[in-house]
PyMOL Python script that loads the backbone (N, CA, C, O; Angstrom):
from pymol import cmd

cmd.read_pdbstr("""\
ATOM      1  N   MET A   1      35.858 -22.471   0.909  1.00  0.00           N
ATOM      2  CA  MET A   1      34.911 -21.432   0.544  1.00  0.00           C
ATOM      3  C   MET A   1      34.015 -21.156   1.754  1.00  0.00           C
ATOM      4  O   MET A   1      33.568 -22.081   2.432  1.00  0.00           O
ATOM      5  N   ASP A   2      33.769 -19.915   2.006  1.00  0.00           N
ATOM      6  CA  ASP A   2      32.957 -19.483   3.140  1.00  0.00           C
ATOM      7  C   ASP A   2      31.509 -19.959   2.985  1.00  0.00           C
ATOM      8  O   ASP A   2      30.884 -19.738   1.948  1.00  0.00           O
ATOM      9  N   LYS A   3      30.983 -20.614   4.024  1.00  0.00           N
ATOM     10  CA  LYS A   3      29.616 -21.158   3.959  1.00  0.00           C
ATOM     11  C   LYS A   3      28.563 -20.069   3.784  1.00  0.00           C
ATOM     12  O   LYS A   3      27.578 -20.271   3.074  1.00  0.00           O
ATOM     13  N   GLU A   4      28.760 -18.923   4.419  1.00  0.00           N
ATOM     14  CA  GLU A   4      27.791 -17.825   4.274  1.00  0.00           C
ATOM     15  C   GLU A   4      27.744 -17.322   2.843  1.00  0.00           C
ATOM     16  O   GLU A   4      26.671 -17.000   2.334  1.00  0.00           O
ATOM     17  N   LEU A   5      28.893 -17.252   2.190  1.00  0.00           N
ATOM     18  CA  LEU A   5      28.943 -16.826   0.793  1.00  0.00           C
ATOM     19  C   LEU A   5      28.244 -17.855  -0.098  1.00  0.00           C
ATOM     20  O   LEU A   5      27.500 -17.479  -1.004  1.00  0.00           O
ATOM     21  N   LEU A   6      28.471 -19.131   0.145  1.00  0.00           N
ATOM     22  CA  LEU A   6      27.826 -20.180  -0.647  1.00  0.00           C
ATOM     23  C   LEU A   6      26.302 -20.126  -0.541  1.00  0.00           C
ATOM     24  O   LEU A   6      25.598 -20.451  -1.497  1.00  0.00           O
ATOM     25  N   GLU A   7      25.799 -19.719   0.615  1.00  0.00           N
ATOM     26  CA  GLU A   7      24.353 -19.654   0.808  1.00  0.00           C
ATOM     27  C   GLU A   7      23.696 -18.586  -0.051  1.00  0.00           C
ATOM     28  O   GLU A   7      22.525 -18.724  -0.406  1.00  0.00           O
ATOM     29  N   ILE A   8      24.415 -17.527  -0.393  1.00  0.00           N
ATOM     30  CA  ILE A   8      23.803 -16.447  -1.171  1.00  0.00           C
ATOM     31  C   ILE A   8      24.126 -16.517  -2.669  1.00  0.00           C
ATOM     32  O   ILE A   8      23.475 -15.856  -3.477  1.00  0.00           O
ATOM     33  N   LEU A   9      25.127 -17.314  -3.032  1.00  0.00           N
ATOM     34  CA  LEU A   9      25.476 -17.434  -4.450  1.00  0.00           C
ATOM     35  C   LEU A   9      24.518 -18.380  -5.160  1.00  0.00           C
ATOM     36  O   LEU A   9      24.027 -19.342  -4.570  1.00  0.00           O
ATOM     37  N   ALA A  10      24.260 -18.099  -6.426  1.00  0.00           N
ATOM     38  CA  ALA A  10      23.406 -18.953  -7.246  1.00  0.00           C
ATOM     39  C   ALA A  10      23.980 -19.015  -8.651  1.00  0.00           C
ATOM     40  O   ALA A  10      24.709 -18.120  -9.078  1.00  0.00           O
ATOM     41  N   CYS A  11      23.653 -20.053  -9.345  1.00  0.00           N
ATOM     42  CA  CYS A  11      24.095 -20.225 -10.724  1.00  0.00           C
ATOM     43  C   CYS A  11      23.497 -19.103 -11.574  1.00  0.00           C
ATOM     44  O   CYS A  11      22.290 -18.871 -11.520  1.00  0.00           O
ATOM     45  N   PRO A  12      24.321 -18.406 -12.357  1.00  0.00           N
ATOM     46  CA  PRO A  12      23.793 -17.318 -13.186  1.00  0.00           C
ATOM     47  C   PRO A  12      22.849 -17.790 -14.294  1.00  0.00           C
ATOM     48  O   PRO A  12      22.019 -17.019 -14.776  1.00  0.00           O
ATOM     49  N   LYS A  13      22.976 -19.056 -14.695  1.00  0.00           N
ATOM     50  CA  LYS A  13      22.134 -19.571 -15.783  1.00  0.00           C
ATOM     51  C   LYS A  13      20.750 -19.989 -15.286  1.00  0.00           C
ATOM     52  O   LYS A  13      19.733 -19.551 -15.823  1.00  0.00           O
ATOM     53  N   CYS A  14      20.719 -20.833 -14.262  1.00  0.00           N
ATOM     54  CA  CYS A  14      19.424 -21.409 -13.842  1.00  0.00           C
ATOM     55  C   CYS A  14      19.015 -21.024 -12.427  1.00  0.00           C
ATOM     56  O   CYS A  14      17.942 -21.413 -11.965  1.00  0.00           O
ATOM     57  N   LYS A  15      19.855 -20.266 -11.737  1.00  0.00           N
ATOM     58  CA  LYS A  15      19.609 -19.842 -10.343  1.00  0.00           C
ATOM     59  C   LYS A  15      19.651 -21.008  -9.361  1.00  0.00           C
ATOM     60  O   LYS A  15      19.139 -20.907  -8.246  1.00  0.00           O
ATOM     61  N   GLY A  16      20.266 -22.124  -9.784  1.00  0.00           N
ATOM     62  CA  GLY A  16      20.389 -23.295  -8.925  1.00  0.00           C
ATOM     63  C   GLY A  16      21.466 -23.111  -7.864  1.00  0.00           C
ATOM     64  O   GLY A  16      22.240 -22.154  -7.906  1.00  0.00           O
ATOM     65  N   GLU A  17      21.504 -24.029  -6.923  1.00  0.00           N
ATOM     66  CA  GLU A  17      22.468 -23.993  -5.820  1.00  0.00           C
ATOM     67  C   GLU A  17      23.854 -24.383  -6.324  1.00  0.00           C
ATOM     68  O   GLU A  17      23.993 -25.304  -7.128  1.00  0.00           O
ATOM     69  N   LEU A  18      24.863 -23.686  -5.853  1.00  0.00           N
ATOM     70  CA  LEU A  18      26.248 -23.976  -6.204  1.00  0.00           C
ATOM     71  C   LEU A  18      26.941 -24.667  -5.041  1.00  0.00           C
ATOM     72  O   LEU A  18      26.736 -24.314  -3.880  1.00  0.00           O
ATOM     73  N   SER A  19      27.765 -25.657  -5.371  1.00  0.00           N
ATOM     74  CA  SER A  19      28.534 -26.333  -4.331  1.00  0.00           C
ATOM     75  C   SER A  19      29.968 -26.518  -4.818  1.00  0.00           C
ATOM     76  O   SER A  19      30.195 -26.722  -6.010  1.00  0.00           O
ATOM     77  N   PRO A  20      30.935 -26.448  -3.906  1.00  0.00           N
ATOM     78  CA  PRO A  20      32.327 -26.586  -4.318  1.00  0.00           C
ATOM     79  C   PRO A  20      32.642 -28.026  -4.730  1.00  0.00           C
ATOM     80  O   PRO A  20      32.078 -28.974  -4.183  1.00  0.00           O
ATOM     81  N   ASP A  21      33.549 -28.179  -5.698  1.00  0.00           N
ATOM     82  CA  ASP A  21      34.029 -29.513  -6.051  1.00  0.00           C
ATOM     83  C   ASP A  21      34.962 -29.988  -4.944  1.00  0.00           C
ATOM     84  O   ASP A  21      35.314 -29.199  -4.068  1.00  0.00           O
ATOM     85  N   PRO A  22      35.378 -31.267  -4.958  1.00  0.00           N
ATOM     86  CA  PRO A  22      36.226 -31.776  -3.869  1.00  0.00           C
ATOM     87  C   PRO A  22      37.529 -31.004  -3.662  1.00  0.00           C
ATOM     88  O   PRO A  22      38.011 -30.925  -2.532  1.00  0.00           O
ATOM     89  N   LEU A  23      38.104 -30.442  -4.700  1.00  0.00           N
ATOM     90  CA  LEU A  23      39.345 -29.683  -4.564  1.00  0.00           C
ATOM     91  C   LEU A  23      39.099 -28.215  -4.268  1.00  0.00           C
ATOM     92  O   LEU A  23      40.045 -27.458  -4.054  1.00  0.00           O
ATOM     93  N   GLU A  24      37.825 -27.803  -4.255  1.00  0.00           N
ATOM     94  CA  GLU A  24      37.411 -26.421  -4.042  1.00  0.00           C
ATOM     95  C   GLU A  24      38.080 -25.460  -5.020  1.00  0.00           C
ATOM     96  O   GLU A  24      38.439 -24.337  -4.666  1.00  0.00           O
ATOM     97  N   SER A  25      38.239 -25.927  -6.264  1.00  0.00           N
ATOM     98  CA  SER A  25      38.814 -25.088  -7.311  1.00  0.00           C
ATOM     99  C   SER A  25      37.734 -24.487  -8.209  1.00  0.00           C
ATOM    100  O   SER A  25      38.005 -23.622  -9.041  1.00  0.00           O
ATOM    101  N   ARG A  26      36.493 -24.973  -8.017  1.00  0.00           N
ATOM    102  CA  ARG A  26      35.378 -24.445  -8.796  1.00  0.00           C
ATOM    103  C   ARG A  26      34.061 -24.724  -8.071  1.00  0.00           C
ATOM    104  O   ARG A  26      33.983 -25.574  -7.183  1.00  0.00           O
ATOM    105  N   LEU A  27      33.037 -23.985  -8.477  1.00  0.00           N
ATOM    106  CA  LEU A  27      31.695 -24.183  -7.940  1.00  0.00           C
ATOM    107  C   LEU A  27      30.857 -24.864  -9.012  1.00  0.00           C
ATOM    108  O   LEU A  27      30.891 -24.471 -10.178  1.00  0.00           O
ATOM    109  N   CYS A  28      30.116 -25.870  -8.621  1.00  0.00           N
ATOM    110  CA  CYS A  28      29.341 -26.669  -9.563  1.00  0.00           C
ATOM    111  C   CYS A  28      27.847 -26.526  -9.314  1.00  0.00           C
ATOM    112  O   CYS A  28      27.393 -26.481  -8.171  1.00  0.00           O
ATOM    113  N   CYS A  29      27.099 -26.455 -10.396  1.00  0.00           N
ATOM    114  CA  CYS A  29      25.639 -26.431 -10.332  1.00  0.00           C
ATOM    115  C   CYS A  29      25.131 -27.778 -10.828  1.00  0.00           C
ATOM    116  O   CYS A  29      25.309 -28.124 -11.996  1.00  0.00           O
ATOM    117  N   ARG A  30      24.507 -28.523  -9.953  1.00  0.00           N
ATOM    118  CA  ARG A  30      23.995 -29.840 -10.331  1.00  0.00           C
ATOM    119  C   ARG A  30      22.751 -29.728 -11.205  1.00  0.00           C
ATOM    120  O   ARG A  30      22.454 -30.639 -11.978  1.00  0.00           O
ATOM    121  N   ALA A  31      22.028 -28.629 -11.091  1.00  0.00           N
ATOM    122  CA  ALA A  31      20.794 -28.460 -11.860  1.00  0.00           C
ATOM    123  C   ALA A  31      21.060 -28.349 -13.364  1.00  0.00           C
ATOM    124  O   ALA A  31      20.350 -28.961 -14.162  1.00  0.00           O
ATOM    125  N   CYS A  32      22.074 -27.577 -13.756  1.00  0.00           N
ATOM    126  CA  CYS A  32      22.329 -27.399 -15.191  1.00  0.00           C
ATOM    127  C   CYS A  32      23.680 -27.980 -15.631  1.00  0.00           C
ATOM    128  O   CYS A  32      23.976 -27.997 -16.825  1.00  0.00           O
ATOM    129  N   GLY A  33      24.502 -28.455 -14.688  1.00  0.00           N
ATOM    130  CA  GLY A  33      25.744 -29.119 -15.026  1.00  0.00           C
ATOM    131  C   GLY A  33      26.909 -28.211 -15.370  1.00  0.00           C
ATOM    132  O   GLY A  33      27.890 -28.664 -15.961  1.00  0.00           O
ATOM    133  N   LEU A  34      26.820 -26.936 -15.009  1.00  0.00           N
ATOM    134  CA  LEU A  34      27.912 -26.018 -15.283  1.00  0.00           C
ATOM    135  C   LEU A  34      28.814 -25.866 -14.060  1.00  0.00           C
ATOM    136  O   LEU A  34      28.376 -26.037 -12.923  1.00  0.00           O
ATOM    137  N   ALA A  35      30.072 -25.545 -14.316  1.00  0.00           N
ATOM    138  CA  ALA A  35      31.040 -25.305 -13.253  1.00  0.00           C
ATOM    139  C   ALA A  35      31.698 -23.950 -13.485  1.00  0.00           C
ATOM    140  O   ALA A  35      31.971 -23.564 -14.621  1.00  0.00           O
ATOM    141  N   TYR A  36      31.945 -23.245 -12.406  1.00  0.00           N
ATOM    142  CA  TYR A  36      32.546 -21.906 -12.452  1.00  0.00           C
ATOM    143  C   TYR A  36      33.825 -21.930 -11.643  1.00  0.00           C
ATOM    144  O   TYR A  36      33.825 -22.359 -10.489  1.00  0.00           O
ATOM    145  N   ARG A  37      34.914 -21.473 -12.237  1.00  0.00           N
ATOM    146  CA  ARG A  37      36.208 -21.531 -11.548  1.00  0.00           C
ATOM    147  C   ARG A  37      36.265 -20.529 -10.391  1.00  0.00           C
ATOM    148  O   ARG A  37      35.494 -19.571 -10.327  1.00  0.00           O
ATOM    149  N   ILE A  38      37.193 -20.785  -9.496  1.00  0.00           N
ATOM    150  CA  ILE A  38      37.447 -19.897  -8.361  1.00  0.00           C
ATOM    151  C   ILE A  38      38.880 -19.399  -8.504  1.00  0.00           C
ATOM    152  O   ILE A  38      39.817 -20.198  -8.477  1.00  0.00           O
ATOM    153  N   ASP A  39      39.061 -18.101  -8.655  1.00  0.00           N
ATOM    154  CA  ASP A  39      40.384 -17.484  -8.778  1.00  0.00           C
ATOM    155  C   ASP A  39      40.723 -16.740  -7.491  1.00  0.00           C
ATOM    156  O   ASP A  39      40.050 -15.774  -7.131  1.00  0.00           O
ATOM    157  N   ASP A  40      41.759 -17.188  -6.806  1.00  0.00           N
ATOM    158  CA  ASP A  40      42.208 -16.545  -5.560  1.00  0.00           C
ATOM    159  C   ASP A  40      41.078 -16.362  -4.569  1.00  0.00           C
ATOM    160  O   ASP A  40      40.984 -15.323  -3.916  1.00  0.00           O
ATOM    161  N   GLY A  41      40.208 -17.377  -4.452  1.00  0.00           N
ATOM    162  CA  GLY A  41      39.106 -17.334  -3.504  1.00  0.00           C
ATOM    163  C   GLY A  41      37.872 -16.595  -3.990  1.00  0.00           C
ATOM    164  O   GLY A  41      36.894 -16.468  -3.253  1.00  0.00           O
ATOM    165  N   ILE A  42      37.907 -16.101  -5.235  1.00  0.00           N
ATOM    166  CA  ILE A  42      36.780 -15.331  -5.777  1.00  0.00           C
ATOM    167  C   ILE A  42      36.123 -16.134  -6.898  1.00  0.00           C
ATOM    168  O   ILE A  42      36.776 -16.426  -7.900  1.00  0.00           O
ATOM    169  N   PRO A  43      34.839 -16.501  -6.754  1.00  0.00           N
ATOM    170  CA  PRO A  43      34.148 -17.230  -7.811  1.00  0.00           C
ATOM    171  C   PRO A  43      33.960 -16.359  -9.055  1.00  0.00           C
ATOM    172  O   PRO A  43      33.565 -15.197  -8.951  1.00  0.00           O
ATOM    173  N   VAL A  44      34.239 -16.918 -10.219  1.00  0.00           N
ATOM    174  CA  VAL A  44      34.042 -16.230 -11.489  1.00  0.00           C
ATOM    175  C   VAL A  44      32.724 -16.745 -12.073  1.00  0.00           C
ATOM    176  O   VAL A  44      32.689 -17.780 -12.739  1.00  0.00           O
ATOM    177  N   LEU A  45      31.638 -16.004 -11.811  1.00  0.00           N
ATOM    178  CA  LEU A  45      30.298 -16.450 -12.175  1.00  0.00           C
ATOM    179  C   LEU A  45      29.828 -15.815 -13.482  1.00  0.00           C
ATOM    180  O   LEU A  45      28.790 -15.154 -13.526  1.00  0.00           O
ATOM    181  N   MET A  46      30.592 -16.021 -14.525  1.00  0.00           N
ATOM    182  CA  MET A  46      30.238 -15.513 -15.847  1.00  0.00           C
ATOM    183  C   MET A  46      29.943 -16.707 -16.748  1.00  0.00           C
ATOM    184  O   MET A  46      30.727 -17.654 -16.811  1.00  0.00           O
ATOM    185  N   LEU A  47      28.808 -16.658 -17.443  1.00  0.00           N
ATOM    186  CA  LEU A  47      28.410 -17.780 -18.287  1.00  0.00           C
ATOM    187  C   LEU A  47      29.435 -18.105 -19.360  1.00  0.00           C
ATOM    188  O   LEU A  47      29.661 -19.278 -19.659  1.00  0.00           O
ATOM    189  N   ASP A  48      30.061 -17.088 -19.948  1.00  0.00           N
ATOM    190  CA  ASP A  48      31.025 -17.367 -20.998  1.00  0.00           C
ATOM    191  C   ASP A  48      32.323 -17.973 -20.456  1.00  0.00           C
ATOM    192  O   ASP A  48      33.152 -18.428 -21.244  1.00  0.00           O
ATOM    193  N   GLU A  49      32.520 -17.992 -19.146  1.00  0.00           N
ATOM    194  CA  GLU A  49      33.689 -18.600 -18.513  1.00  0.00           C
ATOM    195  C   GLU A  49      33.351 -19.977 -17.929  1.00  0.00           C
ATOM    196  O   GLU A  49      34.253 -20.681 -17.476  1.00  0.00           O
ATOM    197  N   ALA A  50      32.088 -20.371 -17.928  1.00  0.00           N
ATOM    198  CA  ALA A  50      31.661 -21.629 -17.334  1.00  0.00           C
ATOM    199  C   ALA A  50      32.046 -22.807 -18.228  1.00  0.00           C
ATOM    200  O   ALA A  50      32.234 -22.655 -19.435  1.00  0.00           O
ATOM    201  N   CYS A  51      32.159 -23.986 -17.607  1.00  0.00           N
ATOM    202  CA  CYS A  51      32.409 -25.214 -18.356  1.00  0.00           C
ATOM    203  C   CYS A  51      31.549 -26.318 -17.761  1.00  0.00           C
ATOM    204  O   CYS A  51      30.994 -26.166 -16.673  1.00  0.00           O
ATOM    205  N   SER A  52      31.444 -27.409 -18.468  1.00  0.00           N
ATOM    206  CA  SER A  52      30.698 -28.555 -17.979  1.00  0.00           C
ATOM    207  C   SER A  52      31.526 -29.275 -16.930  1.00  0.00           C
ATOM    208  O   SER A  52      32.735 -29.431 -17.098  1.00  0.00           O
ATOM    209  N   TYR A  53      30.901 -29.711 -15.862  1.00  0.00           N
ATOM    210  CA  TYR A  53      31.663 -30.415 -14.830  1.00  0.00           C
ATOM    211  C   TYR A  53      31.460 -31.917 -14.878  1.00  0.00           C
ATOM    212  O   TYR A  53      32.084 -32.649 -14.110  1.00  0.00           O
ATOM    213  N   GLU A  54      30.623 -32.374 -15.741  1.00  0.00           N
ATOM    214  CA  GLU A  54      30.357 -33.833 -15.819  1.00  0.00           C
ATOM    215  C   GLU A  54      31.312 -34.533 -16.724  1.00  0.00           C
ATOM    216  O   GLU A  54      31.222 -35.749 -16.895  1.00  0.00           O
TER     217      GLU A  54
END
""", "prot")
cmd.dss("prot")
cmd.show_as("cartoon", "prot")
cmd.util.cbc("prot")
cmd.orient("prot")
């Protein structure tokens, strides 16, 4: 995932920082515990598509 893109993205729920998981298949928010999948390099930042990453 592009570092510049990560710097401007935020969690849609709590506006927390997003970081990629080890496989870079999703972005995780440590503040609220939600994870957002990445489809073909594009983060899907919709709350109804989010899941818990813990």
